[in-house]
Residue frames as qw, qx, qy, qz and C-alpha x, y, z in Angstrom:
[[0.000, 0.891, 0.454, 0.000, 0.00, 0.00, 0.00],
 [0.451, 0.434, -0.004, 0.780, 1.41, 3.36, -1.01],
 [0.215, -0.298, -0.396, 0.842, 1.84, 6.42, 1.16],
 [0.213, -0.054, -0.289, -0.932, -0.44, 8.32, -1.24],
 [0.520, -0.355, -0.697, -0.343, -3.25, 5.81, -0.60],
 [0.457, -0.395, -0.628, 0.491, -2.77, 6.08, 3.17],
 [0.069, -0.183, -0.119, 0.973, -2.88, 9.89, 2.97],
 [0.339, -0.196, -0.512, -0.765, -6.02, 9.70, 0.79],
 [0.541, -0.436, -0.717, -0.055, -7.79, 7.50, 3.33],
 [0.395, -0.357, -0.480, 0.697, -6.65, 9.56, 6.32],
 [0.038, 0.091, -0.037, -0.994, -7.64, 12.91, 4.83],
 [0.445, -0.266, -0.581, -0.627, -10.95, 11.56, 3.57],
 [0.519, -0.382, -0.735, 0.213, -11.51, 10.00, 6.98],
 [0.183, -0.240, -0.346, 0.889, -11.07, 13.36, 8.68],
 [0.291, -0.034, -0.268, -0.918, -13.69, 14.87, 6.38],
 [0.545, -0.264, -0.717, -0.344, -16.09, 11.93, 6.78],
 [0.429, -0.341, -0.690, 0.472, -15.80, 11.89, 10.56],
 [0.008, -0.180, -0.176, 0.968, -16.45, 15.62, 10.70],
 [0.417, -0.114, -0.468, -0.771, -19.46, 15.25, 8.42],
 [0.517, -0.319, -0.794, -0.008, -20.78, 12.45, 10.61],
 [0.261, -0.310, -0.529, 0.746, -20.50, 14.67, 13.69],
 [0.154, 0.134, -0.052, -0.978, -22.23, 17.60, 11.98],
 [0.484, -0.150, -0.614, -0.605, -25.03, 15.59, 10.33],
 [0.485, -0.319, -0.790, 0.195, -25.65, 13.54, 13.48],
 [0.172, -0.285, -0.436, 0.836, -25.70, 16.64, 15.69],
 [0.261, 0.049, -0.217, -0.939, -27.93, 18.63, 13.35],
 [0.513, -0.209, -0.713, -0.429, -30.40, 15.78, 12.88],
 [0.452, -0.355, -0.749, 0.331, -30.66, 14.96, 16.57],
 [0.082, -0.236, -0.298, 0.921, -31.08, 18.63, 17.47],
 [0.330, 0.153, -0.188, -0.912, -33.75, 19.47, 14.89],
 [0.708, -0.053, -0.518, -0.478, -35.59, 16.15, 14.64],
 [0.255, -0.324, 0.765, -0.494, -35.96, 14.94, 18.21],
 [0.831, -0.006, -0.344, -0.437, -37.34, 11.42, 18.25],
 [0.814, -0.416, 0.382, -0.141, -37.09, 8.18, 20.23],
 [0.921, 0.268, 0.126, 0.253, -35.18, 6.63, 17.32],
 [0.473, -0.546, 0.269, 0.637, -31.50, 7.51, 16.78],
 [0.576, 0.772, 0.262, -0.050, -32.28, 9.53, 13.66],
 [0.001, 0.873, -0.427, -0.237, -28.78, 11.01, 13.42],
 [0.426, -0.301, 0.828, 0.205, -27.26, 7.58, 12.92],
 [0.601, 0.489, 0.633, -0.001, -30.02, 6.64, 10.50],
 [0.331, 0.914, 0.000, -0.235, -29.39, 9.86, 8.55],
 [0.068, -0.716, 0.636, 0.280, -25.66, 9.22, 8.09],
 [0.502, -0.032, 0.856, 0.120, -26.30, 5.58, 7.15],
 [0.551, 0.664, 0.497, -0.087, -28.95, 6.53, 4.57],
 [0.220, 0.922, -0.200, -0.246, -26.89, 9.39, 3.14],
 [0.264, -0.564, 0.745, 0.238, -23.76, 7.24, 2.99],
 [0.580, 0.185, 0.790, 0.076, -25.62, 4.40, 1.28],
 [0.494, 0.818, 0.258, -0.142, -27.07, 6.77, -1.33],
 [0.076, 0.886, -0.392, -0.234, -23.67, 8.32, -1.98],
 [0.407, -0.367, 0.805, 0.225, -21.80, 5.03, -2.31],
 [0.619, 0.445, 0.646, 0.031, -24.36, 3.81, -4.82],
 [0.357, 0.921, 0.040, -0.150, -24.00, 7.02, -6.80],
 [0.139, -0.775, 0.570, 0.234, -20.20, 6.85, -6.68],
 [0.556, -0.105, 0.804, 0.182, -20.00, 3.21, -7.77],
 [0.584, 0.665, 0.465, 0.011, -22.28, 3.99, -10.73],
 [0.180, 0.953, -0.185, -0.159, -20.14, 7.02, -11.60],
 [0.359, -0.575, 0.700, 0.224, -16.94, 4.96, -11.33],
 [0.699, 0.241, 0.667, 0.084, -18.46, 2.41, -13.70],
 [0.528, 0.788, 0.291, 0.127, -18.77, 5.03, -16.45],
 [0.136, 0.937, -0.288, 0.145, -15.75, 7.17, -15.60],
 [0.955, -0.128, -0.061, 0.260, -12.72, 4.92, -15.55],
 [0.496, 0.613, -0.191, 0.584, -10.22, 7.78, -15.75],
 [0.449, -0.818, 0.149, -0.329, -10.41, 8.61, -12.04],
 [0.283, 0.509, -0.751, 0.310, -7.31, 7.76, -10.06],
 [0.665, -0.279, -0.688, 0.081, -7.44, 4.90, -7.55],
 [0.296, -0.089, -0.493, 0.813, -6.37, 7.37, -4.86],
 [0.311, -0.129, -0.039, -0.941, -9.37, 9.63, -5.57],
 [0.696, -0.243, -0.549, -0.393, -11.74, 6.66, -5.43],
 [0.605, -0.191, -0.651, 0.416, -10.13, 5.53, -2.15],
 [0.063, 0.059, -0.279, 0.956, -10.34, 9.09, -0.77],
 [0.488, -0.177, -0.188, -0.834, -14.06, 9.26, -1.53],
 [0.795, -0.207, -0.478, -0.310, -15.21, 5.73, -0.66],
 [0.733, -0.178, -0.541, 0.371, -12.86, 4.37, 2.00],
 [0.275, 0.081, -0.320, 0.903, -11.92, 7.77, 3.42],
 [0.304, -0.166, 0.050, -0.937, -14.99, 9.99, 3.44],
 [0.747, -0.208, -0.321, -0.543, -17.75, 7.39, 3.31],
 [0.687, -0.035, -0.678, 0.258, -15.82, 4.93, 5.46],
 [0.188, -0.011, -0.529, 0.827, -15.63, 7.48, 8.25],
 [0.456, -0.145, -0.065, -0.876, -19.15, 8.75, 7.64],
 [0.829, -0.090, 0.331, -0.441, -20.51, 5.21, 7.83],
 [0.098, -0.286, 0.923, 0.239, -19.33, 1.68, 7.13],
 [0.558, 0.369, 0.652, -0.356, -22.96, 0.80, 6.62],
 [0.506, 0.687, -0.177, -0.491, -22.67, 2.20, 3.10],
 [0.150, 0.453, -0.854, -0.207, -20.14, -0.50, 2.19],
 [0.321, 0.109, 0.908, -0.248, -22.38, -3.17, 3.65],
 [0.541, 0.566, 0.329, -0.529, -25.29, -1.77, 1.64],
 [0.473, 0.647, -0.418, -0.429, -23.51, -1.74, -1.73],
 [0.012, 0.313, -0.948, -0.054, -21.98, -5.19, -1.18],
 [0.421, 0.262, 0.796, -0.348, -25.41, -6.61, -0.32],
 [0.546, 0.644, 0.060, -0.533, -26.91, -4.91, -3.37],
 [0.311, 0.567, -0.687, -0.332, -24.23, -6.38, -5.66],
 [0.179, -0.077, 0.975, -0.104, -24.88, -9.86, -4.23],
 [0.502, 0.474, 0.575, -0.439, -28.61, -9.46, -4.88],
 [0.454, 0.698, -0.202, -0.516, -28.06, -8.00, -8.34],
 [0.216, 0.470, -0.823, -0.236, -25.81, -10.91, -9.33],
 [0.804, -0.085, -0.419, -0.413, -28.43, -13.43, -8.21],
 [0.455, 0.110, -0.782, 0.412, -26.54, -14.67, -5.14],
 [0.501, -0.601, -0.183, -0.595, -29.64, -14.39, -2.95],
 [0.844, -0.416, -0.314, 0.129, -28.53, -16.82, -0.24],
 [0.605, 0.024, -0.204, 0.769, -25.21, -15.03, 0.14],
 [0.041, -0.503, -0.073, -0.860, -26.94, -11.65, 0.14],
 [0.640, -0.606, -0.205, -0.425, -29.40, -12.60, 2.87],
 [0.836, -0.278, -0.288, 0.375, -26.68, -14.33, 4.89],
 [0.418, 0.245, -0.125, 0.866, -24.56, -11.19, 4.62],
 [0.278, -0.567, -0.107, -0.768, -27.48, -8.99, 5.71],
 [0.787, -0.526, -0.270, -0.176, -28.49, -11.24, 8.61],
 [0.787, -0.144, -0.267, 0.537, -24.93, -11.70, 9.87],
 [0.252, 0.343, -0.091, 0.900, -24.22, -7.98, 9.70],
 [0.425, -0.575, -0.140, -0.685, -27.47, -6.97, 11.36],
 [0.833, -0.502, -0.152, -0.177, -27.75, -9.58, 14.07],
 [0.825, 0.020, -0.258, 0.502, -24.03, -10.26, 14.48],
 [0.244, 0.437, -0.194, 0.844, -23.14, -6.64, 15.13],
 [0.529, -0.590, -0.015, -0.609, -25.99, -6.18, 17.60],
 [0.926, -0.303, -0.221, 0.040, -25.07, -9.41, 19.39],
 [0.720, 0.105, -0.246, 0.641, -21.37, -8.53, 19.61],
 [0.022, -0.573, 0.118, -0.811, -22.09, -4.95, 20.70],
 [0.719, -0.551, -0.062, -0.418, -24.21, -6.38, 23.51],
 [0.923, -0.150, -0.226, 0.275, -21.60, -8.97, 24.45],
 [0.488, 0.355, -0.223, 0.765, -18.89, -6.31, 24.51],
 [0.291, -0.612, 0.063, -0.733, -21.02, -4.02, 26.64],
 [0.846, -0.463, -0.091, -0.247, -22.00, -6.73, 29.10],
 [0.850, 0.067, -0.283, 0.438, -18.43, -8.06, 29.31],
 [0.275, 0.411, -0.265, 0.828, -17.01, -4.69, 30.32],
 [0.522, -0.570, 0.006, -0.634, -19.93, -4.08, 32.70],
 [0.929, -0.314, -0.197, -0.005, -19.13, -7.39, 34.44],
 [0.716, 0.182, -0.275, 0.615, -15.40, -6.72, 34.58],
 [0.118, 0.438, -0.193, 0.870, -15.85, -3.24, 36.06],
 [0.625, -0.617, -0.333, -0.344, -18.35, -4.27, 38.77]]
């Protein structure tokens, strides 16, 4: 991996993380609700943008790999990793790999919730 790629990811990550903070804060301040709408907003926005970018990359092959990495892994990766999950699941569905797509969706959804809970409960037990 080149230094240019690392710099692209790091600088994009700084932008994506800042956007996540601003979008999350704005949404939660102006749309108060029992649901975590700020997180939903960044996940929905990130998923829309990654779909748009992948379509654009399909037709515009002249973009540098570093620019693509800056946008997708850097900005969108820091904004949300859910966008990557979304586009990968879409590509599995689009290619007819339905079992793999649904397994991917179920494992991501339930696996992350399960492990977040396990991690939380583990630390709560250790710190008692």
